[in-house]
C-alpha positions as CSV (number, residue, x, y, z in Angstrom):
1,M,153.5,130.4,316.6
2,A,154.6,129.1,313.4
3,A,154.9,125.2,313.0
4,H,158.2,123.5,313.2
5,K,159.2,120.7,311.2
6,R,161.2,118.0,312.7
7,L,164.4,116.6,310.9
8,H,165.6,113.1,310.6
9,D,168.7,114.3,312.6
10,G,166.9,115.7,315.4
11,F,167.1,119.3,314.3
12,E,164.2,121.6,313.7
13,Q,163.5,123.6,310.6
14,D,161.6,126.8,310.2
15,A,158.9,127.0,307.8
16,D,160.8,129.7,305.8
17,Q,163.8,127.5,305.4
18,P,163.0,126.6,301.7
19,E,163.9,130.4,300.9
20,K,167.1,130.1,302.7
21,K,168.1,127.2,300.6
22,R,167.0,129.0,297.3
23,M,169.5,131.8,298.3
24,E,172.5,129.5,299.2
25,R,171.8,127.8,295.7
26,S,172.0,131.0,294.1
27,V,175.2,132.1,295.8
28,S,176.6,128.6,294.8
29,F,175.8,128.9,291.1
30,S,177.8,132.3,291.1
31,T,180.7,130.8,292.6
32,V,180.9,128.1,290.1
33,I,180.7,130.5,287.2
34,R,183.7,132.6,288.6
35,E,185.7,129.6,289.0
36,A,184.8,128.3,285.7
37,M,186.1,131.8,284.3
38,V,189.2,131.6,286.0
39,M,190.1,128.2,285.0
40,K,189.4,129.3,281.5
41,Q,192.0,132.1,282.2
42,V,194.8,129.6,283.5
43,Q,194.1,127.3,280.7
44,S,194.8,130.1,278.3
45,V,197.9,131.3,280.0
46,F,199.2,127.4,279.8
47,L,198.5,127.4,276.1
48,V,200.8,130.7,275.8
49,L,203.5,129.2,277.9
50,E,203.5,125.8,276.8
51,P,205.7,126.4,273.3
52,L,207.9,128.6,275.5
53,L,208.5,125.8,278.2
54,R,208.8,123.0,275.5
55,R,211.7,125.1,273.8
56,V,213.6,125.8,277.2
57,V,213.2,122.2,278.1
58,Q,214.4,121.0,274.7
59,E,217.5,123.2,275.1
60,E,218.3,122.1,278.4
61,I,218.3,118.4,277.3
62,Q,220.3,119.2,274.3
63,A,222.9,121.5,276.5
64,G,223.0,118.4,278.8
65,L,223.6,115.9,276.2
66,V,226.4,118.1,274.9
67,R,228.1,118.2,278.1
68,S,227.6,114.3,278.7
69,P,229.9,112.7,275.8
70,R,229.8,109.4,277.7
71,Y,225.7,109.4,277.8
72,I,226.0,110.2,274.1
73,E,228.0,107.3,273.3
74,R,225.6,105.1,275.1
75,S,222.3,106.4,273.6
76,S,223.1,107.5,270.2
77,P,223.5,104.7,267.4
78,E,225.1,107.6,265.3
79,T,228.2,107.6,267.3
80,P,231.0,105.6,266.1
81,S,232.2,102.6,267.9
82,P,235.7,103.1,269.6
83,S,237.3,101.0,267.0
84,A,236.0,103.3,264.2
85,Q,238.8,104.7,262.2
86,P,239.4,108.8,262.5
87,P,238.4,110.6,259.4
88,A,241.2,111.3,257.0
89,W,239.7,114.4,255.6
90,R,237.9,117.5,257.0
91,L,236.0,120.4,255.7
92,E,237.2,124.0,256.6
93,F,236.1,127.2,255.8
94,L,239.1,129.2,253.9
95,R,238.6,132.6,255.4
96,P,236.0,133.3,258.2
97,P,232.9,135.5,257.5
98,M,232.9,139.3,257.9
99,L,231.2,140.6,260.8
100,P,228.6,141.8,261.7
101,I,226.1,139.6,259.7
102,F,222.5,141.1,259.3
103,T,219.2,139.2,258.3
104,G,218.9,139.2,254.9
105,S,222.3,140.0,253.8
106,T,224.7,138.2,251.7
107,I,227.2,136.6,254.0
108,V,230.9,137.2,252.5
109,D,234.4,136.7,254.2
110,V,237.0,138.9,255.8
111,K,238.2,140.0,252.3
112,G,234.7,140.8,251.0
113,E,234.7,137.6,248.7
114,P,232.3,134.8,248.5
115,L,232.8,132.2,251.3
116,Q,234.8,129.2,250.4
117,V,234.7,125.7,251.7
118,I,237.9,123.5,251.1
119,L,238.9,119.8,251.9
120,V,242.1,119.4,253.9
121,D,243.9,116.6,255.1
122,A,242.9,115.7,258.8
123,D,246.4,115.6,259.9
124,T,248.5,118.0,258.1
125,G,245.8,120.3,257.0
126,S,247.3,120.5,253.6
127,P,244.4,121.1,250.9
128,C,243.6,118.1,248.8
129,G,243.4,117.9,244.9
130,A,241.0,116.4,242.6
131,L,238.5,114.3,244.5
132,P,238.2,110.6,243.0
133,Q,234.4,111.2,243.0
134,F,231.8,114.0,243.4
135,M,231.0,115.2,247.0
136,R,228.0,117.1,247.9
137,V,228.4,119.4,250.8
138,E,225.8,121.2,253.0
139,L,225.7,124.3,254.9
140,V,223.9,124.3,258.2
141,P,223.3,126.7,261.1
142,L,224.6,125.7,264.4
143,F,224.3,126.7,268.1
144,G,227.0,129.2,269.3
145,D,227.8,127.1,272.1
146,F,228.5,123.8,270.6
147,A,232.0,123.0,271.2
148,A,232.5,126.0,273.5
149,D,234.9,124.1,275.5
150,G,237.5,124.5,272.6
151,R,237.3,120.9,271.0
152,D,238.0,120.7,267.6
153,E,236.7,116.9,267.3
154,W,232.9,115.8,267.4
155,T,230.9,112.9,266.7
156,A,228.6,113.5,263.6
157,G,225.7,113.0,266.1
158,E,226.8,115.7,268.2
159,F,227.4,117.9,265.0
160,A,223.7,116.9,263.9
161,R,222.0,117.6,267.5
162,N,223.6,120.9,267.4
163,I,221.6,122.0,264.1
164,V,219.3,125.2,264.7
165,K,215.7,124.4,263.6
166,E,213.8,127.7,262.4
167,R,211.2,129.0,264.9
168,D,207.5,127.8,264.1
169,G,206.1,129.5,261.2
170,K,209.3,131.0,260.0
171,R,211.4,130.5,256.8
172,P,214.3,128.2,256.8
173,L,217.1,130.1,258.9
174,L,219.8,129.3,256.4
175,T,218.9,130.0,252.9
176,G,220.7,130.5,249.5
177,D,223.7,128.1,248.5
178,V,223.1,125.8,251.2
179,G,223.9,122.8,248.9
180,L,227.3,122.9,247.0
181,G,229.1,120.5,244.6
182,M,232.7,119.8,245.3
183,R,235.0,118.1,242.8
184,D,238.5,119.5,243.1
185,G,238.5,120.1,247.1
186,R,236.8,123.5,247.0
187,A,233.4,124.8,246.8
188,V,232.1,128.6,246.7
189,V,229.3,130.0,248.4
190,N,228.1,132.8,246.3
191,D,224.5,133.3,247.8
192,L,223.9,132.9,251.8
193,Q,221.9,134.6,254.1
194,F,220.1,134.2,257.6
195,T,216.7,134.6,257.8
196,D,216.3,135.2,261.6
197,N,218.6,137.0,264.3
198,S,220.1,134.9,267.0
199,S,218.6,136.6,270.1
200,W,216.1,133.6,270.5
201,V,218.4,131.0,271.6
202,R,220.0,130.5,274.7
203,C,223.4,131.5,273.7
204,R,222.4,134.6,271.6
205,K,224.9,133.5,268.8
206,F,225.1,130.9,265.6
207,R,227.7,129.2,263.7
208,I,227.8,128.4,260.1
209,G,228.6,124.7,259.9
210,A,229.7,122.5,256.8
211,R,229.4,119.0,256.3
212,V,229.0,116.0,253.8
213,A,225.1,115.8,252.8
214,P,223.8,112.8,253.6
215,G,224.2,110.3,250.9
216,G,226.7,113.0,249.2
217,Y,229.9,110.7,249.2
218,D,230.6,107.0,249.2
219,G,234.2,107.5,251.0
220,G,234.9,107.2,254.7
221,R,233.8,109.7,256.9
222,V,234.8,113.5,256.6
223,A,235.1,115.8,259.7
224,E,232.7,118.8,259.4
225,A,233.8,122.3,259.7
226,M,232.3,125.5,261.5
227,T,233.0,129.0,261.9
228,D,233.4,130.9,265.1
229,A,230.2,132.1,267.0
230,F,228.7,135.3,265.8
231,N,225.7,137.3,266.6
232,V,223.2,137.7,263.9
233,R,221.5,141.0,264.1
234,D,218.1,142.3,262.5
235,H,218.6,143.9,259.2
236,R,217.1,147.0,260.9
237,G,220.3,147.6,262.6
238,E,222.3,147.7,259.5
239,L,221.0,151.2,259.0
240,Y,223.2,152.2,261.8
241,R,226.3,149.9,260.9
242,K,229.9,151.1,260.9
243,H,231.6,150.9,257.4
244,Y,235.0,149.0,257.2
245,P,236.8,150.6,255.8
246,P,234.6,154.1,255.9
247,A,234.3,156.0,252.2
248,L,235.0,159.8,252.3
249,G,231.4,160.6,251.5
250,D,230.2,158.4,254.6
251,E,228.3,160.3,257.4
252,V,230.7,160.9,260.1
253,W,228.7,158.8,262.7
254,R,230.0,155.9,260.5
255,L,233.2,155.9,262.6
256,E,233.8,154.1,265.7
257,K,232.7,155.5,269.0
258,I,230.5,158.1,267.3
259,G,226.9,157.2,267.2
260,K,224.3,158.4,265.0
261,V,222.8,161.6,266.4
262,G,224.7,161.1,269.6
263,A,226.7,163.6,271.7
264,F,229.8,163.4,269.4
265,H,227.7,163.7,266.1
266,R,225.9,166.6,266.9
267,K,229.2,168.3,268.2
268,L,231.1,167.7,264.9
269,R,227.9,168.7,262.9
270,E,227.8,172.0,264.9
271,H,231.5,172.5,263.6
272,G,230.8,171.5,260.0
273,V,232.1,168.0,260.4
274,E,229.6,166.1,258.9
275,T,231.5,163.4,256.9
276,V,234.6,161.1,257.2
277,Q,236.3,163.5,254.6
278,E,235.7,166.5,256.8
279,F,236.9,164.5,259.9
280,L,240.1,163.3,258.1
281,R,240.9,167.0,256.6
282,M,240.7,168.4,260.1
283,L,242.4,165.8,261.5
284,T,245.5,166.4,259.2
285,V,245.6,170.0,259.6
286,K,243.9,170.7,262.9
287,P,244.1,167.5,265.2
288,D,244.3,169.7,268.2
289,V,240.9,171.7,267.5
290,L,239.1,168.4,266.2
291,R,240.1,166.9,269.8
292,A,238.9,169.8,271.8
293,I,235.6,169.6,269.9
294,M,235.0,166.0,271.0
295,G,235.5,167.2,274.1
296,D,236.4,165.2,277.8
297,G,233.4,162.9,276.9
298,M,235.7,161.1,274.6
299,T,238.6,159.2,276.3
300,D,242.0,158.8,274.8
301,R,241.4,155.4,274.1
302,M,238.0,156.3,272.4
303,W,239.9,158.9,270.4
304,E,242.4,156.3,269.3
305,A,239.9,153.9,267.9
306,T,237.7,156.9,266.1
307,T,241.0,158.1,264.5
308,N,242.7,154.7,263.5
309,H,239.3,153.8,262.2
310,A,239.0,156.8,260.1
311,K,242.6,156.6,258.8
312,T,241.6,153.3,257.0
313,C,239.4,155.3,254.6
314,H,241.2,155.7,251.0
315,A,242.0,159.4,250.0
316,G,241.7,158.5,246.1
317,D,243.5,160.0,243.5
318,K,242.2,163.4,243.1
319,V,244.3,166.5,243.4
320,Y,243.6,169.9,244.4
321,A,245.5,173.2,243.6
322,Y,245.7,176.4,245.9
323,A,247.9,179.3,244.6
324,G,249.0,182.2,246.6
325,Q,251.5,185.1,245.6
326,H,255.1,185.0,244.7
327,G,253.9,182.1,242.1
328,A,253.6,179.5,245.0
329,V,251.0,176.5,244.5
330,V,250.4,173.9,247.0
331,Y,248.7,170.6,245.8
332,V,246.7,168.6,248.3
333,N,244.6,165.6,248.1
334,S,241.0,164.9,249.2
335,I,241.7,164.8,252.5
336,H,244.5,167.7,252.5
337,Q,247.7,165.7,252.7
338,L,250.3,167.8,250.6
339,V,251.4,165.9,247.6
340,R,253.1,168.6,245.7
341,L,254.7,172.2,246.1
342,E,255.7,174.6,243.3
343,F,257.4,178.0,243.1
344,A,257.3,179.8,239.7
345,G,256.1,176.4,238.2
346,V,258.7,174.6,239.3
347,E,258.2,171.6,241.7
348,C,260.3,171.8,244.8
349,A,261.8,169.8,247.4
350,A,260.8,171.2,250.8
351,Q,264.4,170.8,252.3
352,Q,265.5,173.6,250.1
353,L,263.0,176.1,251.5
354,S,264.4,179.2,253.1
355,R,262.9,180.1,256.8
356,D,260.8,182.7,255.3
357,Q,259.6,180.1,252.5
358,K,258.6,177.8,255.2
359,A,256.6,180.2,256.9
360,Y,254.8,181.3,253.6
361,V,254.1,177.5,252.6
362,Q,252.7,177.3,256.4
363,Q,250.3,180.0,255.6
364,L,249.4,178.9,252.1
365,Y,248.4,175.6,253.4
366,V,246.2,176.6,256.2
367,E,244.5,178.9,253.7
368,A,244.0,176.5,251.2
369,F,242.3,174.3,254.2
370,E,240.3,177.3,255.3
371,Q,239.4,177.8,251.4
372,R,238.8,174.1,250.7
373,A,235.2,174.4,249.2
374,N,237.1,176.7,246.4
375,L,239.9,174.5,245.7
376,L,240.4,173.8,242.0
377,E,240.8,170.0,240.8
378,A,244.2,169.5,239.2
379,D,245.6,166.9,237.4
380,P,247.8,164.5,239.3
381,P,251.5,165.4,239.3
382,T,253.6,163.6,236.8
383,A,257.3,162.2,237.2
384,M,259.7,164.9,236.6
385,P,263.3,164.4,235.1
386,I,266.2,164.8,237.5
387,H,268.4,167.8,236.8
388,A,271.8,167.6,238.2
389,S,272.5,171.3,237.6
390,T,269.7,172.4,239.9
391,S,270.1,169.6,242.5
392,T,273.9,170.7,243.1
393,S,273.0,174.4,243.4
394,T,274.0,175.9,246.9
395,S,272.0,178.9,246.9
396,T,269.2,178.7,249.7
397,N,266.6,180.2,247.1
398,S,267.3,177.7,244.5
399,L,264.4,175.1,244.3
400,P,265.5,171.7,242.7
401,M,263.0,169.5,241.2
402,L,261.7,166.7,243.4
403,Q,263.3,163.4,242.6
404,N,260.2,161.1,244.3
405,A,257.4,162.9,242.6
406,S,256.1,159.8,240.6
407,P,252.3,159.6,240.9
408,V,252.1,155.9,239.4
409,A,254.1,153.9,241.8
410,P,253.1,154.2,245.6
411,L,255.6,155.3,248.3
412,S,257.1,152.6,250.3
413,A,255.6,151.5,253.6
414,N,258.2,153.5,255.2
415,P,257.1,157.4,254.1
416,I,260.2,159.6,252.7
417,W,260.5,162.7,255.1
418,Y,262.6,165.8,254.0
419,Q,264.6,167.3,256.9
420,G,264.8,171.1,256.9
421,T,265.6,173.0,259.8
422,P,266.3,171.7,263.4
423,G,263.0,170.6,264.7
424,M,260.9,170.6,261.4
425,D,259.8,167.7,259.5
426,F,258.0,168.3,256.5
427,Q,256.5,165.3,254.2
428,I,255.3,165.3,250.7
429,V,253.1,162.1,249.8
430,D,251.9,160.4,247.0
431,Q,248.1,160.9,246.6
432,N,247.7,157.5,246.1
433,D,249.2,156.4,249.5
434,S,247.3,155.5,252.7
435,F,246.7,158.1,255.5
436,N,250.3,157.6,257.4
437,F,251.3,161.0,258.7
438,Q,250.1,164.2,260.1
439,M,251.1,167.8,259.5
440,D,251.4,170.2,262.5
441,F,252.7,173.4,261.1
442,Q,252.4,174.9,264.6
443,N,254.8,172.6,266.1
444,N,257.1,171.7,263.2
445,F,257.7,175.1,261.6
446,G,259.6,177.4,263.9
């Protein structure tokens, strides 16, 4: 029988015990290796999460400071004391920026002109004249939720703490004319772009702020200016942006509520409506057919948004002629609005047409639409003299000269309608006038 070895605690150990210890030491070593690998993976995760957690904590602290003005006043050395005088002047943006804004695109105002920063009286809002000394103005990006409670007053410290810093490894968030000189109370921003989108900040929006640059003015405090909050989209989204106003040659998906390669876009292309011009031509002559093409998927509200957007397109000054029998010629503009009507070379007033002539003009007008690919470009109509002898004729077949046919001066805001037989309205417009009517021969001609 194998000998036993007595341990110091009174237990006995078999002779083969060393082999068992070696097995236990082997298992323990593999466990240590496994735990070390797990620990390394956890550390790698922490390295990835650390910048994100730091940014979230920083944003939350900034938001808490903005929501706690009393704490800011106690803790910030930049906050003026209660006895400090309010600013006598403040900066303002003359007009807001045009939206949407894309990265890398030059920012302009709502009129398509460069942004302008002006200096106004803080109490009256009146622009100031020449400044007694040169002022240096700085443009900065701000968090979109700054002063989200509608405040129009803030401290210089609050403004500075809401300036957005670019992400690590990125270019400065706002580039271009970020430093401006102002002497006459006005500074023009000819070049300004965002280099990054706004999706990575908590509120998903930016503002553009303007302030006097540190050391840029020796006078008293000048209140800062800032725009409304807006999204900054990646420049790749510009490929899908709508145009305001659209151009005649734009693809039809540039209109509101029509998505590129979407259902409405496909339906219109199937019926040959591929451009804004074709859309407007059909809207002028056959609005019911166009509405039917869009289908029930386009609600009345969507239809109104699309057509209103299309009507902001400028028709241009081109005129096209279509000749029929009996010496009749109709002249239409680029979106098939009727701009002129002739019988035997004489420009006619629509209210003098007989019933048969009206029916014929209707037929000729629709034929011109169907044959629009073959229309001939004509000279714009010229002002015609007034002939009293023809204008006083009582014959139903006499066709006096149209008195309001001048192509130079646009028509007034209220279009001139020519009244014919009961239930019929017939309009001849100036080719330079905006889209302000639609002709429905099916309903207006009896």
